[in-house]
C-alpha atoms as one frame of an Amber mdcrd trajectory, in Angstrom:
protein
   9.372 164.822  84.777   8.221 161.662  82.920   4.872 160.145  83.748   5.020
 157.432  86.396   4.497 153.779  85.633   1.767 153.380  88.250  -0.723 155.699
  89.883  -1.930 154.240  93.171  -5.389 155.624  93.909  -6.373 155.442  97.572
  -9.861 156.424  98.644  -9.787 156.810 102.408 -12.628 157.183 104.888 -12.143
 156.649 108.631  -9.090 154.566 107.743  -6.964 154.889 110.864  -4.909 153.041
 112.012  -4.965 150.768 108.959  -3.850 153.600 106.701  -0.376 153.568 108.271
   0.461 150.061 107.021  -1.272 150.777 103.712   0.900 153.785 102.884   4.058
 152.104 104.167   3.441 149.231 101.764   3.365 151.691  98.847   6.459 153.502
 100.064   8.467 150.264 100.280   7.578 148.931  96.825  10.572 147.528  94.973
   9.298 149.256  91.833  10.870 152.450  93.209   9.502 155.820  94.304  10.411
 157.519  91.021   8.112 155.171  89.104   5.084 155.788  91.317   2.570 158.431
  92.225  -0.172 158.391  94.844  -3.505 160.141  94.526  -5.168 159.937  97.946
  -8.734 161.128  98.426  -9.870 161.820 101.980 -13.619 161.260 101.789 -14.682
 163.450 104.726 -12.907 161.503 107.483 -13.054 162.705 111.092 -10.626 160.225
 112.695  -7.318 161.800 111.645  -7.165 160.114 108.238  -6.898 163.420 106.360
  -4.200 164.775 108.669  -2.116 161.606 108.350  -2.347 161.740 104.567  -1.074
 165.329 104.598   1.830 164.387 106.873   2.752 161.438 104.657   2.637 163.551
 101.474   4.976 166.105 103.032   7.711 163.575 103.849   7.536 160.772 101.264
   9.749 160.531  98.186   6.765 159.386  96.125   4.923 162.135  94.252   1.741
 162.345  96.327  -1.347 164.470  96.018  -4.000 164.551  98.732  -7.527 165.679
  97.896  -9.953 166.476 100.697 -13.684 166.351 100.027 -16.986 165.949 101.816
 -18.138 162.405 102.354 -19.529 160.916  99.150 -21.300 157.956 100.726 -19.309
 155.201  99.038 -16.002 154.176  97.435 -16.932 155.076  93.846 -16.666 158.852
  94.225 -13.112 158.889  95.641 -11.947 156.353  93.073 -13.350 158.444  90.224
 -11.698 161.586  91.587  -8.369 159.777  91.833  -8.698 158.264  88.373  -9.347
 161.685  86.849  -6.067 162.975  88.310  -3.950 159.928  87.437  -0.925 160.242
  85.126   0.512 156.722  85.324   0.616 154.174  82.525  -1.231 151.904  84.935
  -3.683 152.556  87.749  -4.132 150.505  90.893  -7.042 151.103  93.278  -5.727
 150.360  96.763  -8.171 150.288  99.670  -6.928 152.252 102.666  -7.210 149.356
 105.105  -5.302 146.868 102.896  -1.656 146.675 101.885   0.734 145.446  99.177
   3.402 142.774  99.278   6.780 144.531  98.709   7.253 143.247  95.131   3.604
 143.505  94.081   3.704 146.420  91.656   7.065 145.475  90.167   5.796 141.984
  89.363   2.450 143.163  88.001   3.938 145.903  85.809   6.504 143.460  84.437
   3.718 140.984  83.651   1.654 143.604  81.819   4.627 144.995  79.909   5.879
 141.564  78.879   2.507 140.376  77.595   0.865 143.613  76.486  -2.176 142.885
  78.644  -4.580 145.531  79.907  -5.462 144.072  83.312  -3.285 142.190  85.807
  -4.567 140.277  88.811  -2.126 139.835  91.676  -2.661 137.046  94.190  -4.866
 138.145  97.091  -4.222 136.940 100.641  -6.861 137.322 103.324  -5.797 138.771
 106.673  -8.400 137.974 109.342 -10.912 137.360 106.573 -11.512 135.167 103.540
 -10.150 135.857 100.078 -10.869 134.492  96.589  -8.846 131.367  95.793  -9.916
 129.574  92.612  -8.022 131.859  90.221  -4.601 131.501  91.854  -3.735 127.930
  90.826  -1.040 129.166  88.477   0.254 132.346  86.909  -1.144 133.131  83.466
   0.657 135.351  80.974  -2.497 135.921  78.962  -6.064 134.823  79.538  -9.597
 136.206  79.401 -12.805 136.184  81.396 -14.298 133.280  79.427 -11.518 130.726
  79.805 -10.454 131.269  83.427 -11.908 131.806  86.892 -11.165 135.527  87.014
 -14.895 136.295  86.892 -14.973 135.240  90.550 -12.742 138.122  91.596 -14.354
 141.383  90.549 -13.003 143.671  93.242 -11.292 146.834  92.018  -7.884 145.868
  93.395  -6.282 145.120  90.046  -3.654 146.766  87.865  -5.460 148.473  84.966
  -3.816 149.971  81.901  -4.933 153.600  82.073  -5.184 153.892  78.280  -7.939
 151.248  78.375  -9.906 153.209  80.981  -9.454 156.493  79.137 -10.329 155.054
  75.720 -13.676 153.769  76.984 -14.286 156.614  79.456 -14.653 154.078  82.248
 -15.775 155.235  85.680 -17.244 153.629  88.782 -21.031 153.841  88.944 -21.715
 156.176  91.867 -25.407 155.258  91.911 -24.547 151.773  93.181 -23.860 151.459
  96.901 -22.458 147.937  96.636 -21.068 145.946  93.731 -19.795 149.017  91.903
 -16.329 147.476  91.673 -17.761 144.294  90.126 -19.367 146.333  87.374 -16.172
 148.274  86.659 -13.899 145.246  86.701 -16.164 143.066  84.565 -16.329 145.814
  81.946 -12.533 146.035  81.994 -12.233 142.268  81.546 -14.622 142.363  78.599
 -12.904 145.295  76.900  -9.312 144.288  77.689  -6.776 143.093  75.174  -5.811
 140.224  77.447  -5.633 139.698  81.205  -2.649 138.391  83.182  -2.571 136.602
  86.530   0.310 136.708  89.031  -0.371 133.688  91.246   3.072 132.884  92.656
   3.403 135.909  94.947   1.163 137.487  97.559   0.544 140.843  95.893  -2.437
 142.126  97.846  -3.304 141.661 101.514  -7.040 141.989 102.101  -7.526 143.021
 105.708 -10.494 142.166 107.911 -11.088 145.185 110.112 -11.642 144.463 113.787
 -14.431 147.069 113.849 -16.288 145.192 111.091 -16.641 148.306 108.929 -16.632
 146.796 105.470 -18.756 148.308 102.727 -19.853 144.888 101.486 -21.366 144.103
 104.881 -23.534 147.181 105.106 -26.765 148.354 103.544 -30.182 146.979 102.716
 -30.656 143.662 100.921 -32.224 145.609  98.061 -28.750 146.949  97.222 -27.649
 143.402  96.376 -30.440 143.104  93.861 -29.401 146.457  92.371 -25.867 145.114
  92.062 -26.994 141.844  90.460 -29.232 143.686  88.000 -26.441 146.063  86.968
 -23.919 143.282  86.424 -26.345 141.063  84.513 -27.338 143.983  82.303 -23.690
 144.802  81.571 -22.926 141.210  80.619 -25.995 141.043  78.363 -24.997 144.290
  76.641 -21.495 143.049  75.851 -22.018 139.323  75.205 -24.678 137.829  72.897
 -26.944 135.120  74.286 -25.266 131.727  74.273 -22.631 129.680  76.059 -20.220
 132.580  76.628 -22.892 134.745  78.221 -24.086 131.813  80.346 -20.537 131.273
  81.618 -20.429 134.852  82.909 -23.984 134.933  84.261 -23.047 132.177  86.689
 -21.160 134.767  88.688 -23.980 137.206  89.586 -26.406 134.332  90.108 -24.130
 132.508  92.548 -22.317 135.351  94.280 -24.957 138.089  94.439 -28.440 136.639
  93.947 -28.307 133.172  95.525 -27.151 134.330  99.012 -30.440 136.224  99.317
 -32.125 132.810  99.373 -29.874 131.066 101.871 -30.824 129.703 105.330 -31.025
 133.271 106.678 -34.174 133.660 104.569 -35.970 131.450 107.133 -35.634 134.123
 109.823 -36.902 137.000 107.715 -40.335 138.553 107.839 -42.885 137.475 105.270
 -42.889 140.968 103.761 -39.132 140.755 103.130 -39.493 137.265 101.668 -42.190
 138.389  99.249 -40.153 141.400  98.206 -37.091 139.272  97.539 -39.129 136.982
  95.303 -40.486 140.014  93.465 -37.015 141.526  92.984 -35.522 138.243  91.797
 -38.238 137.270  89.326 -37.419 139.719  86.488 -33.728 138.857  86.735 -34.376
 135.135  86.598 -36.920 135.547  83.809 -34.408 137.506  81.740 -31.138 135.692
  82.391 -31.687 132.271  84.004 -31.191 129.669  81.299 -30.446 125.951  80.910
 -26.848 126.912  80.130 -26.479 128.698  83.468 -28.366 125.984  85.367 -26.041
 123.250  84.117 -23.012 125.001  85.607 -24.203 125.257  89.212 -24.533 122.726
  91.994 -27.828 120.979  92.629 -28.801 122.889  95.767 -28.169 126.235  94.025
 -30.006 125.196  90.871 -32.959 123.896  92.895 -33.266 127.067  94.963 -33.161
 129.328  91.932 -35.723 127.146  90.154 -38.101 127.424  93.122 -37.650 131.187
  93.222 -38.373 131.323  89.493 -41.546 129.291  90.013 -42.631 131.401  93.000
 -42.628 128.335  95.259 -41.696 129.802  98.625 -43.437 126.882 100.331 -41.048
 124.371  98.745 -38.010 126.616  99.103 -38.408 126.697 102.872 -37.994 122.929
 103.089 -34.767 123.078 101.072 -33.406 125.880 103.252 -34.204 123.980 106.446
 -32.308 121.001 105.010 -29.281 123.223 104.305 -29.527 125.014 107.646 -29.400
 121.690 109.476 -26.346 120.663 107.405 -27.985 117.477 106.207 -26.396 115.469
 103.408 -28.479 114.367 100.426 -28.532 110.722  99.440 -27.028 109.841  96.065
 -29.357 108.080  93.627 -28.318 106.230  90.492 -30.029 106.599  87.161 -29.714
 105.466  83.584 -26.517 106.028  81.602 -24.561 106.710  84.766 -26.533 109.836
  85.657 -26.648 110.656  89.372 -29.216 112.588  91.386 -28.896 114.208  94.800
 -31.881 113.650  97.072 -32.544 117.147  98.295 -36.089 117.843  99.632 -39.017
 117.179  97.257 -37.027 114.805  95.016 -39.618 112.615  93.279 -42.337 114.009
  95.521 -45.470 113.671  93.387 -47.173 116.590  95.066 -44.209 118.935  94.508
 -43.878 117.790  90.893 -40.300 118.971  90.347 -38.684 117.241  87.339 -35.776
 114.920  88.173 -33.332 116.879  86.066 -33.293 119.720  88.593 -31.630 117.227
  90.968 -29.179 115.810  88.420 -25.453 116.149  89.103 -23.871 118.301  86.392
 -20.755 119.586  88.202 -18.481 118.108  90.854 -20.413 117.777  94.111 -19.198
 116.686  97.536 -21.495 114.496  99.640 -20.027 113.758 103.052 -16.401 113.120
 102.029 -17.155 111.741  98.569 -16.952 113.519  95.247 -19.877 112.937  92.917
 -19.362 113.891  89.292 -21.291 113.765  86.012 -21.346 111.449  84.228 -20.764
 108.968  87.047 -20.098 105.598  85.453 -19.650 102.054  86.731 -16.232 102.030
  88.398 -16.789 105.286  90.277 -20.315 104.266  91.234 -19.003 100.992  92.626
 -16.519 102.915  94.738 -19.335 105.014  96.142 -21.342 101.921  97.020 -18.493
 100.733  99.190 -18.349 103.979 101.155 -20.556 104.472 104.149 -20.644 108.244
 103.586 -22.660 108.026 100.376 -25.709 105.833  99.826 -26.328 105.018  96.170
 -29.941 104.113  95.361 -32.291 103.874  92.466 -34.488 106.494  94.091 -37.809
 106.682  95.925 -39.856 106.457  92.736 -40.499 108.348  89.548 -41.539 111.955
  89.439 -45.013 112.568  88.145 -44.879 113.187  84.417 -46.135 116.594  83.292
 -46.675 117.888  86.845 -44.261 120.766  86.361 -42.557 122.560  83.529 -39.769
 120.312  82.281 -36.586 122.169  81.463 -33.469 120.369  80.269 -30.576 121.363
  82.506
């Protein structure tokens, strides 16, 4: 019997009743049963998941192997077991509570075969939960992690060419309890001979469980720092310092590190706050750079700067401002440069250089877009809108009061 085109690896733990729709979506793929195999790993379930997998394997036309094991404590173990048994030209890691669109695998395999790419992203649709959106503007025959937004979807639910994974002996890091898929997928992006994007069809349905049992929502905050550290280290190992590395570092800073210093920080105990600062400092010292800072919005850049400087006292004021959903005033500067008046802007005592407040990406204030550089005609339009107040500013920041870093 020839090897299948796709091995669908399903790690399943306490997956009922979601597993029913998951398996049905594989069984009804237009790619055809003869071109598929399923490796399902029951990770010590006690809710009937293992029994249902055995029943499905006994009746389906798809070549299916079920492996039963004791609970491993996370998704990496089952995925690695399934990957080791895979025979397909491609591998897809399907979560047991999600499901495919009927044409998903046929479209993704065709895309990979036509373009010779090693990874294919199929459009993700959220079901009772959010889903990534910025990378689905259009289908891409061939792209890479540097010239597209694919770095903002690092979940494992992609089509991977198995030869790529075998050649580099790629496995999920079982020491990580969250973010292990981000590490795996980023490495695949960096090693791949091209990545394709299928954006014109809903390939993958990401389901929000009514019981709230999602791995990404569980565990101590320290696990997020572990995840950020692992991803930053991987990027640094594969990409020399410079603009390309900075472009990738934006992802762990914004998605993994920054949420630890959101408004929820205000409610946490002082011990937790101090520990978060301590965990963040070596990461910021090693990887926070002007190139990264220029690519993030003012409120994110300001928060990370204050964490880097150890200024919890100033950070709290910024977080209160964000918690209360206040809108910063827009201030005009020389050469069309704009500043957003978040807390401590041109506060002599705080001594934060103006450039930490400078608009470097598209920002939205009330209903207005503020962009850099913001020149005369656009500035005039803002002046006429009540939602955005354009001013010269409350005064100059005190020269030399704080370390001046060009961002």
